[in-house]
C-alpha positions as CSV (number, residue, x, y, z in Angstrom):
1,M,143.6,127.6,72.3
2,K,140.0,127.1,71.4
3,F,138.0,128.0,68.3
4,Q,134.2,128.1,68.0
5,S,133.1,127.1,64.5
6,T,129.6,128.4,63.5
7,R,127.6,128.5,60.3
8,Q,129.4,131.8,59.6
9,Q,132.4,129.8,58.4
10,Q,130.3,127.5,56.4
11,T,131.1,127.3,52.7
12,A,128.9,124.4,51.6
13,L,125.9,122.5,52.9
14,S,123.9,119.5,51.6
15,L,121.3,117.1,52.8
16,T,120.3,113.6,51.8
17,V,116.9,112.9,53.4
18,Y,115.6,109.3,53.8
19,N,112.1,108.0,54.1
20,D,112.5,106.7,57.6
21,G,112.8,110.1,59.4
22,F,116.5,110.7,59.3
23,A,119.0,112.5,57.1
24,L,122.7,112.7,56.2
25,V,124.1,116.3,56.8
26,K,127.2,117.3,54.9
27,E,129.0,120.6,55.7
28,T,132.2,122.3,54.7
29,R,133.7,124.9,57.0
30,M,136.9,127.0,57.1
31,I,139.0,126.4,60.2
32,P,141.7,129.1,60.7
33,G,145.3,127.8,60.9
34,N,147.1,128.3,64.2
35,H,149.8,126.1,65.7
36,E,148.4,126.8,69.1
37,L,144.8,125.6,68.2
38,E,144.0,122.5,70.3
39,E,140.2,122.5,70.5
40,V,137.4,123.1,67.9
41,Q,133.9,123.6,69.2
42,F,131.7,122.7,66.2
43,M,128.4,124.5,66.8
44,D,125.2,125.1,64.9
45,I,124.5,121.4,64.5
46,A,121.2,119.5,64.6
47,S,120.1,118.8,68.2
48,R,119.0,115.3,67.2
49,I,122.4,114.4,65.8
50,E,123.6,110.7,66.0
51,A,127.0,111.5,67.6
52,D,128.4,108.1,66.7
53,S,127.9,108.8,62.9
54,V,130.2,111.8,62.6
55,L,132.9,111.8,59.9
56,V,135.6,114.5,59.7
57,D,137.9,115.0,56.8
58,G,140.6,117.7,56.8
59,L,141.3,117.7,60.5
60,H,143.2,115.2,62.6
61,V,140.7,114.6,65.5
62,L,142.3,113.1,68.5
63,E,139.2,113.1,70.7
64,Q,135.5,113.9,70.3
65,S,132.8,114.7,72.8
66,Y,129.2,115.8,72.3
67,D,127.6,118.3,74.6
68,C,123.9,118.8,74.5
69,D,120.9,119.9,76.7
70,L,123.1,122.5,78.2
71,I,121.0,125.5,79.1
72,S,118.3,124.2,81.5
73,K,117.8,126.3,84.6
74,E,119.3,123.9,87.0
75,K,122.3,123.1,84.9
76,L,123.0,126.8,84.4
77,L,122.7,127.6,88.1
78,E,125.0,124.8,89.0
79,K,127.8,126.8,87.2
80,Y,127.2,129.6,89.8
81,I,127.5,127.6,93.0
82,D,129.5,129.7,95.6
83,E,129.1,132.8,93.4
84,V,127.3,136.0,94.5
85,L,124.0,136.6,92.7
86,T,121.6,139.5,92.8
87,V,117.9,138.9,93.5
88,R,115.7,141.8,92.2
89,N,112.1,142.2,93.5
90,A,110.6,144.6,90.9
91,E,107.2,144.8,92.8
92,L,108.9,146.0,96.1
93,G,111.8,147.8,94.3
94,E,114.3,145.9,96.4
95,E,117.5,144.0,95.7
96,M,119.6,141.7,97.8
97,Q,122.8,139.8,97.1
98,I,123.1,136.1,98.0
99,R,125.9,133.6,97.8
100,L,124.5,130.6,96.0
101,L,124.8,127.4,98.1
102,S,122.6,124.8,96.3
103,V,120.1,124.4,93.4
104,T,119.1,120.8,94.1
105,G,115.3,120.9,94.5
106,S,115.3,124.5,95.8
107,I,117.5,127.6,95.3
108,I,119.3,128.0,98.6
109,G,121.5,131.0,99.3
110,K,123.2,133.0,102.0
111,R,122.6,136.8,102.2
112,V,125.8,138.7,101.9
113,D,124.7,141.5,104.3
114,T,122.9,139.6,107.1
115,K,124.4,136.1,106.6
116,E,120.8,134.7,106.8
117,I,119.9,131.6,104.7
118,V,117.2,132.1,102.2
119,I,115.3,129.4,100.3
120,D,113.7,130.1,96.9
121,P,114.0,133.9,97.2
122,V,111.2,135.9,95.5
123,G,112.3,138.0,92.6
124,Q,114.4,137.8,89.4
125,L,117.9,136.2,89.6
126,I,120.6,138.4,88.0
127,L,123.5,136.3,87.0
128,P,127.1,137.4,86.3
129,A,128.6,136.7,82.8
130,L,128.5,133.1,81.7
131,P,131.3,131.0,83.1
132,E,134.1,130.3,80.7
133,G,133.6,127.1,78.7
134,L,129.8,127.0,79.1
135,L,128.2,125.9,75.9
136,T,124.6,127.1,75.3
137,K,123.9,125.0,72.1
138,P,124.5,121.4,71.2
139,T,128.1,121.2,70.2
140,L,130.7,118.7,68.9
141,V,134.0,119.3,70.8
142,W,137.1,118.1,69.1
143,K,140.6,117.8,70.5
144,I,142.8,118.2,67.3
145,A,146.4,118.1,66.2
146,P,147.4,121.7,65.5
147,I,147.1,123.0,61.9
148,E,149.4,125.6,60.4
149,T,147.3,127.0,57.6
150,D,143.6,127.7,57.0
151,T,141.9,124.4,56.4
152,E,138.6,123.3,54.7
153,A,137.1,120.7,57.1
154,R,134.4,118.5,55.6
155,I,132.0,117.1,58.2
156,S,129.1,114.7,57.8
157,Y,126.7,113.2,60.3
158,L,123.3,111.5,60.6
159,T,120.4,113.2,62.4
160,Q,116.9,112.2,63.3
161,G,114.0,114.6,62.6
162,L,114.2,115.2,58.9
163,E,111.9,113.2,56.6
164,W,110.2,113.4,53.3
165,R,107.3,111.8,51.4
166,A,105.8,112.0,48.0
167,N,102.3,113.3,47.4
168,Y,100.5,112.9,44.0
169,V,97.5,114.4,42.4
170,A,95.7,112.8,39.4
171,E,93.1,114.9,37.5
172,I,90.8,113.1,35.1
173,R,89.9,115.5,32.3
174,D,87.7,113.8,29.7
175,S,89.8,111.0,28.3
176,K,93.2,112.2,29.6
177,L,95.0,112.3,32.9
178,V,96.9,115.3,34.4
179,F,99.4,113.9,36.8
180,S,101.5,115.9,39.2
181,G,103.9,115.0,42.1
182,W,105.1,117.0,45.1
183,I,107.8,116.3,47.6
184,Q,106.8,117.1,51.2
185,L,109.8,117.8,53.3
186,S,109.6,118.2,57.2
187,N,112.3,119.5,59.5
188,N,112.1,118.6,63.2
189,S,115.9,118.2,63.6
190,G,116.3,121.3,65.8
191,M,118.5,123.1,63.1
192,D,117.9,125.6,60.3
193,F,119.2,124.7,56.9
194,F,119.9,127.7,54.6
195,D,120.8,127.4,50.9
196,S,121.3,123.6,51.1
197,R,121.7,121.2,48.2
198,L,119.1,118.4,48.5
199,K,118.9,114.7,47.6
200,L,116.0,112.4,48.4
201,A,116.6,108.7,49.2
202,S,113.8,106.2,49.0
203,G,113.8,102.6,50.1
204,K,114.4,100.6,53.3
205,V,117.8,101.3,54.7
206,N,119.0,98.7,57.2
207,R,119.4,100.3,60.6
208,F,120.5,98.3,63.7
209,A,117.3,99.3,65.6
210,D,115.0,97.8,63.0
211,A,113.2,94.8,64.5
212,Y,113.0,93.1,61.1
213,P,115.6,94.8,58.8
214,L,115.0,94.6,55.1
215,N,118.0,94.8,52.7
216,E,116.4,96.7,49.9
217,S,118.4,98.8,47.4
218,I,118.4,102.6,48.0
219,R,116.9,104.8,45.3
220,L,117.0,108.6,45.1
221,F,113.9,109.8,43.3
222,A,112.7,112.7,41.3
223,K,111.7,113.7,37.8
224,A,114.5,114.7,35.4
225,E,112.9,114.6,32.0
226,E,110.4,117.4,32.4
227,P,111.7,120.9,31.6
228,D,110.0,122.3,34.7
229,S,111.5,119.7,37.0
230,A,113.5,120.9,40.0
231,F,115.6,117.7,40.0
232,E,118.3,116.1,37.9
233,E,119.2,112.4,37.7
234,H,122.7,110.9,37.7
235,G,124.1,107.4,38.2
236,F,125.8,106.6,41.5
237,A,127.3,103.2,42.2
238,D,124.4,100.7,42.1
239,Y,121.8,103.3,42.7
240,H,120.0,106.3,41.0
241,A,120.7,109.7,42.5
242,Y,118.3,112.6,42.0
243,S,119.7,116.0,43.1
244,M,117.7,119.2,43.3
245,E,119.1,121.7,40.9
246,R,118.6,124.8,43.1
247,A,119.4,125.2,46.8
248,I,116.6,125.1,49.3
249,T,116.1,126.6,52.7
250,I,114.1,124.8,55.4
251,I,114.0,126.1,58.9
252,R,113.3,124.1,62.1
253,E,109.7,123.0,62.6
254,Q,108.9,123.8,59.0
255,T,107.1,121.6,56.4
256,K,107.8,122.5,52.7
257,Q,106.4,121.2,49.4
258,I,108.5,121.1,46.3
259,S,107.0,120.3,42.9
260,F,109.0,117.5,41.1
261,L,106.8,116.3,38.3
262,K,103.9,117.5,36.0
263,V,102.4,115.5,33.2
264,G,99.5,116.9,31.3
265,N,98.5,114.3,28.7
266,A,98.7,110.7,30.0
267,A,96.4,107.9,29.0
268,F,94.6,106.0,31.8
269,R,92.1,103.2,32.4
270,K,89.3,103.1,34.9
271,L,88.5,99.5,35.8
272,Y,86.3,97.6,38.2
273,K,87.2,94.6,40.3
274,V,85.4,92.0,42.4
275,E,87.4,89.8,44.8
276,T,86.6,86.6,46.6
277,G,83.8,87.0,49.1
278,S,83.4,90.8,48.4
279,K,80.0,92.4,48.0
280,Q,81.4,95.6,46.6
281,V,82.9,96.3,43.2
282,K,86.1,98.2,43.6
283,V,87.0,101.2,41.3
284,I,90.5,100.9,39.9
285,L,92.6,103.7,38.4
286,E,95.3,102.3,36.2
287,F,98.0,103.8,33.9
288,D,101.3,102.9,32.4
289,N,104.4,104.5,33.8
290,T,106.1,104.5,30.4
291,E,107.8,107.1,28.2
292,A,105.2,106.4,25.5
293,N,102.6,107.6,28.0
294,N,104.6,110.8,28.8
295,L,105.8,109.3,32.1
296,G,108.5,106.7,32.4
297,M,110.4,107.7,35.6
298,P,110.7,106.0,39.1
299,L,107.9,107.1,41.3
300,P,108.6,106.9,45.1
301,K,105.9,105.6,47.4
302,G,103.4,108.1,48.6
303,L,99.7,109.1,48.7
304,L,97.8,109.7,45.4
305,K,94.6,111.8,45.4
306,V,92.3,111.5,42.4
307,Y,89.9,114.2,41.0
308,E,87.5,114.0,38.1
309,Q,85.8,116.7,36.1
310,D,82.0,116.7,36.6
311,Q,79.5,117.7,33.9
312,D,79.5,121.3,35.2
313,G,83.3,121.5,34.5
314,E,84.2,121.4,38.2
315,M,86.9,119.0,39.5
316,E,85.5,116.7,42.3
317,F,87.4,114.4,44.6
318,I,86.7,110.7,43.9
319,G,89.2,108.9,46.1
320,E,92.8,108.3,47.2
321,N,95.2,105.5,48.1
322,A,98.8,104.9,48.9
323,I,101.1,103.6,46.2
324,N,104.3,101.6,46.6
325,H,107.5,102.4,44.6
326,V,106.7,102.2,40.9
327,A,109.7,101.6,38.6
328,A,109.9,103.0,35.1
329,E,108.1,101.1,32.4
330,Q,105.7,99.4,35.0
331,K,102.0,99.7,35.4
332,L,100.4,101.6,38.3
333,S,97.1,100.3,39.6
334,L,95.3,101.4,42.7
335,V,91.8,101.2,44.3
336,I,90.1,104.5,44.7
337,G,86.6,103.5,46.0
338,D,83.5,101.3,45.6
339,A,81.2,101.6,42.6
340,F,77.7,102.7,43.6
341,D,75.9,101.4,40.5
342,L,77.6,98.0,40.2
343,I,76.0,95.2,42.4
344,S,77.9,92.0,43.0
345,K,76.9,88.7,44.7
346,N,78.9,85.5,44.8
347,W,78.4,82.2,46.4
348,E,79.5,78.5,46.3
349,K,76.7,76.9,44.3
350,K,77.5,73.2,45.1
351,R,80.2,70.8,46.2
352,D,80.1,67.1,45.1
353,R,82.4,64.3,46.1
354,R,83.1,61.7,43.4
355,G,85.7,59.1,44.3
356,H,89.0,60.9,45.2
357,F,87.7,64.3,43.9
358,D,85.6,67.1,45.1
359,Y,83.8,69.1,42.4
360,V,83.2,72.7,43.4
361,T,80.9,75.2,41.6
362,H,81.2,78.9,42.3
363,V,79.0,81.8,40.9
364,Y,79.6,85.5,40.6
365,K,76.5,87.5,39.7
366,I,77.1,91.2,38.7
367,K,74.5,93.8,37.7
368,N,75.5,96.9,35.8
369,Q,73.2,99.9,36.6
370,K,75.5,102.4,35.1
371,A,74.7,104.4,31.9
372,E,77.7,102.9,30.1
373,N,79.1,99.5,29.4
374,V,81.8,98.3,31.8
375,R,84.6,95.8,32.1
376,I,84.8,94.0,35.4
377,D,87.8,91.8,36.5
378,V,86.6,89.0,38.8
379,S,89.4,87.7,41.0
380,H,88.8,84.4,42.7
381,R,91.2,82.6,45.1
382,I,90.9,78.9,45.3
383,P,91.8,77.7,48.9
384,E,92.8,74.2,47.9
385,R,96.3,73.4,46.9
386,I,95.8,70.9,44.1
387,W,92.9,71.7,41.7
388,Q,91.9,71.5,38.0
389,M,89.3,73.5,36.1
390,E,86.5,71.5,34.7
391,S,84.3,74.1,33.1
392,S,83.7,77.9,33.0
393,T,81.3,80.3,31.3
394,H,84.0,82.9,30.7
395,D,87.7,82.9,29.8
396,Y,90.1,83.3,32.7
397,E,93.8,83.7,33.4
398,V,95.7,82.0,36.2
399,K,97.5,84.9,37.9
400,Q,99.1,82.7,40.6
401,S,98.9,79.0,41.4
402,N,95.5,79.4,43.1
403,E,94.3,82.8,41.9
404,L,92.0,83.2,38.8
405,E,91.0,86.3,37.0
406,F,87.9,86.6,34.7
407,R,87.4,89.6,32.5
408,V,83.7,90.2,32.1
409,R,82.2,92.9,29.9
410,I,78.6,93.9,30.9
411,P,76.4,96.2,28.8
412,S,74.5,99.0,30.5
413,G,71.5,97.8,32.4
414,K,72.4,94.1,32.0
415,T,73.4,91.3,34.4
416,A,76.3,88.8,33.9
417,E,76.9,85.5,35.7
418,V,80.3,83.9,35.9
419,E,80.0,80.3,36.8
420,F,82.9,77.8,36.9
421,T,83.5,74.3,38.3
422,Y,86.9,72.9,39.4
423,K,87.9,69.6,40.9
424,V,90.1,69.1,43.9
425,D,92.3,66.0,44.3
426,R,91.7,64.5,47.8
427,T,94.0,61.5,47.3
428,D,96.6,62.7,49.8
429,E,93.9,63.4,52.4
430,R,92.4,59.9,52.1
431,L,95.9,58.3,52.3
432,K,96.5,60.2,55.5
433,Q,93.2,59.2,57.0
434,S,94.0,55.5,56.1
435,H,97.4,55.6,57.8
436,E,95.9,57.1,60.9
437,K,93.5,54.2,61.2
């Protein structure tokens, strides 16, 4: 005895969607008890299912097969070989019956009345009822041990074609920042999901097909602290899980956006930065992802668009950039454009060799043509491995072993020059040259 299980028997559905374009589908369905039941055809599944990922709880599955791509014209007609079909020519108002002989390349049949062979007959093919056992949808077929009573079967599997990403919008209004986040969910799995629970997993999950797998921890992201949030946080093993409070419906080929965060009064900083060799001054938007700043939640990677209020009160787009995952209590900093009224030049002024040392002098010249005073961070990377600062016109911070950062404040209409000299130890280089001789 066979039983076809469809979504009509479904009692629960949930999705965990990952960044890398796949999802974990979890379903619960009622299977009627019958000691003669030997086969369950589990239908209404994603067409892009990973069949080797299926887990079944509640049934004793003895054998599993996966049938897909079942209803192409040729595959369907193959089921009718040696059957009698009707060919109806609507334009001529005629019908004839043929016994189907072959569908490989061409449709070849034998007329029932004249015994003539016809190739690719003109007209509409009228087929008898579908042959028994023909599946018209992707289906998991299980040979099972019989069950005596109605059973709740819990099934989970991975499928390709479901993905999500985070999109953010930052609005600069006077001295405060309005910050909102949206989850964009896309369904190309070949299946409709109705009234499903939703979790979002962020991070690199190790898959065998990855050329360079990364073992990073998984995080499930959303905003739980806001009263208007659609998500709720809970701890799970070594991870953070964020579940959507209400069920969602997303049909195949649909893209949906779900609001998950809205902050209306965050402090921010607009900074400017010059890097080694750059002729442009970068515009930086920076704010603290802390509870004290009305934030303080993990932010999944995504695209952030920035708008600023003009003097006429209208919001204007001023730039965008991608952000990586930002943990709670960390700082978010991103480049949103190049400053028009800040002009930068930098060059190596001189290089002298004295004994075992090279003395290198570098200059950054920056002009502020803006109407307000600005702070500019000058980032300089020293290519040499062993060095020591000799003199500098401005204070600096060593960010890494060979990266310096100067913070320069420039009044409106003024020009600042950052000049510094460092020495490079060439002792190892000279010893190497001596050995080579």
